[in-house]
Each structure stands twice: as C-alpha cells, then as structure tokens.
mmCIF file of the C-alpha atoms, coordinates in Angstrom:
data_MODEL
# 
_entry.id   MODEL 
# 
loop_
_atom_site.group_PDB 
_atom_site.id 
_atom_site.type_symbol 
_atom_site.label_atom_id 
_atom_site.label_alt_id 
_atom_site.label_comp_id 
_atom_site.label_asym_id 
_atom_site.label_entity_id 
_atom_site.label_seq_id 
_atom_site.pdbx_PDB_ins_code 
_atom_site.Cartn_x 
_atom_site.Cartn_y 
_atom_site.Cartn_z 
_atom_site.occupancy 
_atom_site.B_iso_or_equiv 
_atom_site.pdbx_formal_charge 
_atom_site.auth_seq_id 
_atom_site.auth_comp_id 
_atom_site.auth_asym_id 
_atom_site.auth_atom_id 
_atom_site.pdbx_PDB_model_num 
ATOM 1  C CA . UNK A 1 1  ? -3.566  1.496   -11.549 1.00 0.00 ? 1  UNK A CA 1 
ATOM 2  C CA . UNK A 1 2  ? -3.996  -0.490  -8.365  1.00 0.00 ? 2  UNK A CA 1 
ATOM 3  C CA . UNK A 1 3  ? -4.840  1.715   -5.382  1.00 0.00 ? 3  UNK A CA 1 
ATOM 4  C CA . UNK A 1 4  ? -2.273  -0.158  -3.266  1.00 0.00 ? 4  UNK A CA 1 
ATOM 5  C CA . UNK A 1 5  ? 0.515   0.996   -5.623  1.00 0.00 ? 5  UNK A CA 1 
ATOM 6  C CA . UNK A 1 6  ? -0.577  4.607   -5.440  1.00 0.00 ? 6  UNK A CA 1 
ATOM 7  C CA . UNK A 1 7  ? -0.989  4.641   -1.671  1.00 0.00 ? 7  UNK A CA 1 
ATOM 8  C CA . UNK A 1 8  ? 2.312   2.894   -0.986  1.00 0.00 ? 8  UNK A CA 1 
ATOM 9  C CA . UNK A 1 9  ? 4.280   5.327   -3.124  1.00 0.00 ? 9  UNK A CA 1 
ATOM 10 C CA . UNK A 1 10 ? 2.424   8.306   -1.670  1.00 0.00 ? 10 UNK A CA 1 
ATOM 11 C CA . UNK A 1 11 ? 3.041   7.182   1.920   1.00 0.00 ? 11 UNK A CA 1 
ATOM 12 C CA . UNK A 1 12 ? 6.717   6.504   1.224   1.00 0.00 ? 12 UNK A CA 1 
ATOM 13 C CA . UNK A 1 13 ? 7.357   9.815   -0.526  1.00 0.00 ? 13 UNK A CA 1 
ATOM 14 C CA . UNK A 1 14 ? 5.426   11.772  2.111   1.00 0.00 ? 14 UNK A CA 1 
ATOM 15 C CA . UNK A 1 15 ? 7.684   10.208  4.728   1.00 0.00 ? 15 UNK A CA 1 
ATOM 16 C CA . UNK A 1 16 ? 10.669  11.186  2.553   1.00 0.00 ? 16 UNK A CA 1 
ATOM 17 C CA . UNK A 1 17 ? 12.310  7.780   2.493   1.00 0.00 ? 17 UNK A CA 1 
ATOM 18 C CA . UNK A 1 18 ? 13.789  5.978   -0.462  1.00 0.00 ? 18 UNK A CA 1 
ATOM 19 C CA . UNK A 1 19 ? 12.710  2.613   -1.786  1.00 0.00 ? 19 UNK A CA 1 
ATOM 20 C CA . UNK A 1 20 ? 16.066  1.272   -0.594  1.00 0.00 ? 20 UNK A CA 1 
ATOM 21 C CA . UNK A 1 21 ? 15.524  2.532   2.964   1.00 0.00 ? 21 UNK A CA 1 
ATOM 22 C CA . UNK A 1 22 ? 11.990  1.122   3.102   1.00 0.00 ? 22 UNK A CA 1 
ATOM 23 C CA . UNK A 1 23 ? 13.300  -2.212  1.849   1.00 0.00 ? 23 UNK A CA 1 
ATOM 24 C CA . UNK A 1 24 ? 15.895  -2.245  4.637   1.00 0.00 ? 24 UNK A CA 1 
ATOM 25 C CA . UNK A 1 25 ? 13.239  -1.464  7.245   1.00 0.00 ? 25 UNK A CA 1 
ATOM 26 C CA . UNK A 1 26 ? 10.947  -4.232  5.979   1.00 0.00 ? 26 UNK A CA 1 
ATOM 27 C CA . UNK A 1 27 ? 13.704  -6.774  5.418   1.00 0.00 ? 27 UNK A CA 1 
ATOM 28 C CA . UNK A 1 28 ? 13.059  -7.054  1.697   1.00 0.00 ? 28 UNK A CA 1 
ATOM 29 C CA . UNK A 1 29 ? 14.683  -5.844  -1.509  1.00 0.00 ? 29 UNK A CA 1 
ATOM 30 C CA . UNK A 1 30 ? 14.630  -2.507  -3.280  1.00 0.00 ? 30 UNK A CA 1 
ATOM 31 C CA . UNK A 1 31 ? 13.328  -4.242  -6.396  1.00 0.00 ? 31 UNK A CA 1 
ATOM 32 C CA . UNK A 1 32 ? 10.364  -5.610  -4.404  1.00 0.00 ? 32 UNK A CA 1 
ATOM 33 C CA . UNK A 1 33 ? 9.379   -2.106  -3.336  1.00 0.00 ? 33 UNK A CA 1 
ATOM 34 C CA . UNK A 1 34 ? 9.703   -0.913  -6.928  1.00 0.00 ? 34 UNK A CA 1 
ATOM 35 C CA . UNK A 1 35 ? 7.602   -3.835  -8.186  1.00 0.00 ? 35 UNK A CA 1 
ATOM 36 C CA . UNK A 1 36 ? 4.861   -3.106  -5.624  1.00 0.00 ? 36 UNK A CA 1 
ATOM 37 C CA . UNK A 1 37 ? 4.764   0.592   -6.501  1.00 0.00 ? 37 UNK A CA 1 
ATOM 38 C CA . UNK A 1 38 ? 4.600   -0.223  -10.228 1.00 0.00 ? 38 UNK A CA 1 
ATOM 39 C CA . UNK A 1 39 ? 1.936   -2.900  -9.803  1.00 0.00 ? 39 UNK A CA 1 
ATOM 40 C CA . UNK A 1 40 ? 4.087   -5.769  -11.048 1.00 0.00 ? 40 UNK A CA 1 
ATOM 41 C CA . UNK A 1 41 ? 3.674   -7.722  -7.815  1.00 0.00 ? 41 UNK A CA 1 
ATOM 42 C CA . UNK A 1 42 ? 2.145   -7.481  -4.346  1.00 0.00 ? 42 UNK A CA 1 
ATOM 43 C CA . UNK A 1 43 ? 3.582   -8.040  -0.879  1.00 0.00 ? 43 UNK A CA 1 
ATOM 44 C CA . UNK A 1 44 ? 2.723   -11.038 1.267   1.00 0.00 ? 44 UNK A CA 1 
ATOM 45 C CA . UNK A 1 45 ? 0.386   -10.570 4.231   1.00 0.00 ? 45 UNK A CA 1 
ATOM 46 C CA . UNK A 1 46 ? 3.278   -10.315 6.687   1.00 0.00 ? 46 UNK A CA 1 
ATOM 47 C CA . UNK A 1 47 ? 4.815   -7.408  4.771   1.00 0.00 ? 47 UNK A CA 1 
ATOM 48 C CA . UNK A 1 48 ? 1.408   -5.776  4.329   1.00 0.00 ? 48 UNK A CA 1 
ATOM 49 C CA . UNK A 1 49 ? 1.018   -5.709  8.115   1.00 0.00 ? 49 UNK A CA 1 
ATOM 50 C CA . UNK A 1 50 ? 4.546   -4.314  8.521   1.00 0.00 ? 50 UNK A CA 1 
ATOM 51 C CA . UNK A 1 51 ? 3.725   -1.557  6.022   1.00 0.00 ? 51 UNK A CA 1 
ATOM 52 C CA . UNK A 1 52 ? 0.547   -0.656  7.902   1.00 0.00 ? 52 UNK A CA 1 
ATOM 53 C CA . UNK A 1 53 ? 2.399   -0.476  11.206  1.00 0.00 ? 53 UNK A CA 1 
ATOM 54 C CA . UNK A 1 54 ? 5.309   1.506   9.773   1.00 0.00 ? 54 UNK A CA 1 
ATOM 55 C CA . UNK A 1 55 ? 3.087   4.072   8.059   1.00 0.00 ? 55 UNK A CA 1 
ATOM 56 C CA . UNK A 1 56 ? 0.534   4.104   10.912  1.00 0.00 ? 56 UNK A CA 1 
ATOM 57 C CA . UNK A 1 57 ? -2.383  3.232   8.625   1.00 0.00 ? 57 UNK A CA 1 
ATOM 58 C CA . UNK A 1 58 ? -4.702  0.246   8.415   1.00 0.00 ? 58 UNK A CA 1 
ATOM 59 C CA . UNK A 1 59 ? -4.306  -2.596  5.971   1.00 0.00 ? 59 UNK A CA 1 
ATOM 60 C CA . UNK A 1 60 ? -7.788  -1.660  4.740   1.00 0.00 ? 60 UNK A CA 1 
ATOM 61 C CA . UNK A 1 61 ? -6.467  1.784   3.807   1.00 0.00 ? 61 UNK A CA 1 
ATOM 62 C CA . UNK A 1 62 ? -3.505  0.275   1.953   1.00 0.00 ? 62 UNK A CA 1 
ATOM 63 C CA . UNK A 1 63 ? -5.829  -2.051  0.053   1.00 0.00 ? 63 UNK A CA 1 
ATOM 64 C CA . UNK A 1 64 ? -8.336  0.668   -0.798  1.00 0.00 ? 64 UNK A CA 1 
ATOM 65 C CA . UNK A 1 65 ? -11.124 -0.600  1.459   1.00 0.00 ? 65 UNK A CA 1 
ATOM 66 C CA . UNK A 1 66 ? -11.267 2.650   3.422   1.00 0.00 ? 66 UNK A CA 1 
ATOM 67 C CA . UNK A 1 67 ? -10.425 6.268   2.752   1.00 0.00 ? 67 UNK A CA 1 
ATOM 68 C CA . UNK A 1 68 ? -8.053  8.635   4.544   1.00 0.00 ? 68 UNK A CA 1 
ATOM 69 C CA . UNK A 1 69 ? -10.658 9.358   7.215   1.00 0.00 ? 69 UNK A CA 1 
ATOM 70 C CA . UNK A 1 70 ? -11.183 5.692   8.038   1.00 0.00 ? 70 UNK A CA 1 
ATOM 71 C CA . UNK A 1 71 ? -14.548 5.544   6.309   1.00 0.00 ? 71 UNK A CA 1 
ATOM 72 C CA . UNK A 1 72 ? -15.175 2.093   4.854   1.00 0.00 ? 72 UNK A CA 1 
ATOM 73 C CA . UNK A 1 73 ? -16.224 1.901   1.233   1.00 0.00 ? 73 UNK A CA 1 
ATOM 74 C CA . UNK A 1 74 ? -19.795 0.861   0.557   1.00 0.00 ? 74 UNK A CA 1 
ATOM 75 C CA . UNK A 1 75 ? -20.781 -2.327  -1.276  1.00 0.00 ? 75 UNK A CA 1 
ATOM 76 C CA . UNK A 1 76 ? -21.712 -0.462  -4.466  1.00 0.00 ? 76 UNK A CA 1 
ATOM 77 C CA . UNK A 1 77 ? -18.409 1.401   -4.426  1.00 0.00 ? 77 UNK A CA 1 
ATOM 78 C CA . UNK A 1 78 ? -16.592 -1.891  -3.927  1.00 0.00 ? 78 UNK A CA 1 
ATOM 79 C CA . UNK A 1 79 ? -18.291 -3.393  -6.957  1.00 0.00 ? 79 UNK A CA 1 
ATOM 80 C CA . UNK A 1 80 ? -17.452 -0.314  -9.056  1.00 0.00 ? 80 UNK A CA 1 
ATOM 81 C CA . UNK A 1 81 ? -13.810 -0.237  -7.953  1.00 0.00 ? 81 UNK A CA 1 
ATOM 82 C CA . UNK A 1 82 ? -13.090 -3.891  -8.611  1.00 0.00 ? 82 UNK A CA 1 
ATOM 83 C CA . UNK A 1 83 ? -15.232 -4.332  -11.715 1.00 0.00 ? 83 UNK A CA 1 
ATOM 84 C CA . UNK A 1 84 ? -12.696 -2.324  -13.747 1.00 0.00 ? 84 UNK A CA 1 
# 
C-alpha cells in the first residue's frame, strides 16, 4: 500500500475527524478522501499542501520522503521503497 494512503488515514483518525469533515475543510468531496486513503487516486499539489498545513506535517512526510522525526530517507532506502 502507498505510504501516502496510510499516513493520511492515520493523521485523520488521530485527529478524530471524519472523511466528510476533512473534505469540507479542504473543499473537496468525501469520495475523494476515501479514494486517497484507499490508494485509488491521489490529491493535486494544492490539496497536498493544504493537507500538510492542516495536519502540521511536511509534504515530504505525507509522501514518505521523511519519517516522523523529520529524518530524510537515504538514497538506498528510496530505491528500495519505490522499486516495489
């Protein structure tokens, strides 16, 4: 599963908000949130930035390019992650 899907759902549930509420906040649809969390589609850059701001994380974290501590992944890790 795409790390973005996992992180988005985890951030949303930790904040205790529904997909519907997040959709309202972002100005999108509930089905879009569901599709992102299930890996059927991905948000545009504008929404990605809004998600990062709302959840107080970086876009790199959302995309799996850094961990929870802010540590960037190394080149070898990047190759391993995206070679799957």
